[in-house]
Steps between C-alpha positions, in 0.01 A plus 500: 500500500700330778390514859799726575432744219645842580659393828858585597721238666847498651679164528822498701764259379320473169788433262499120531329195645167537673518880489544510123210258452281717724589818312421333167170356624379828652572674170311226313207579729508867406732667751786738440793354693817636658759259633815528702832327443838511674759440228350311206394799290493299179260245644283773647478661156393164354210487746407858410495397135258218582280743693496736203419210266169475689433862405580626850756738644802352672774654712819352648632667816840419649447444873656271757225399744762498778512880462187662648556826312511309171177317585320827574640657184372206293147553629515874440656447156216269400239752611678779315537299178151349489292748697409270788533156655239227548698182563822453695664158468785448747690222325872579540677233701811299567543140618757470780572143609734423788497324833421738784860459621625637170254785444670838538355823634549643152288216357228574753501873433485469120231231501274690737565823311383350171223269621351706783618861517460554125139378516426740784671789324328432168159469666557824690599680179218348296214544747439872434472429127292183501129560434209310648535153355879526497703184562821419682610147409817362654680186386580296809580128520336179613812458716349762730271226629698182453878452502583141399879532474787664689669819384182702452460674836578852377299471179199350678514764773495781246207351311309434822538868584323581174192314623465722806581808298231420245238452769599831654482679166154356443381659824682829444381547143167317500303812599635663184387205287856381434572128532819318597568135416807275510545236230712209622670303221639156551770353277489706181724471197732801506871567472521496881329160517539310171308177442829317444672648805676297772194499728223480239417132550437553871273791423300306244452218750317737735270636229163328471537538123862386499610804302604864517272794432582728212542874543186535289302309764590764756434782257147372437429501873630854538295618201188347654561676830582828326180480298133469581548161665709652778259776596405350837824316579719671760716406794535152351773264388438325168732199478591377151721200569343196334415350839855527638365619838196270504 
């Protein structure tokens, strides 16, 4: 039996990249997993198929994390389908890059809606359902603590906000035995940041290992925190960046 046997998880933005790897890994550990997607229904169904291949139940829910009603509905839909919720993984994200002179108010609003407001809304919706030992794990970024290049002000600001939010959630929910942790990836191979992209060499130069993480590396960390290993970890940032911020 896996350490997550019988648990129920919801992974936002789980149809691709880090989110898909997390959904797959949690299912491999024994959890039934719901995931949200915005428009890539076919890819979300592929992840559900991988979840089911582990002998677990999977569910794909269409929800744009910029829409607070959709975020709440995704939490409630997971509880209705699976009878509860033990693990909330706030993974959905975008990667805006622009000089501060070129950032628009619309860029600011959408980024903060997805990276900050959606996490608050999901936590608020999930909290009444999470049992003692429940987990809220949010995917942040190592750029919350170090910004080595221009054009990242908005993205870094939104991910820095997640740090404070996580610490606040830890205090709010700690008396109920619910933990809150932020996992901060560094350069990770995804469609948004491919290893052969225009800025990949510069990113590798800042890694102590000289390479990118894989989505599976992040998924393993999340699975650890969601399982027995994360029982006493709360209000913390776990940085998985290959020494990028060292």
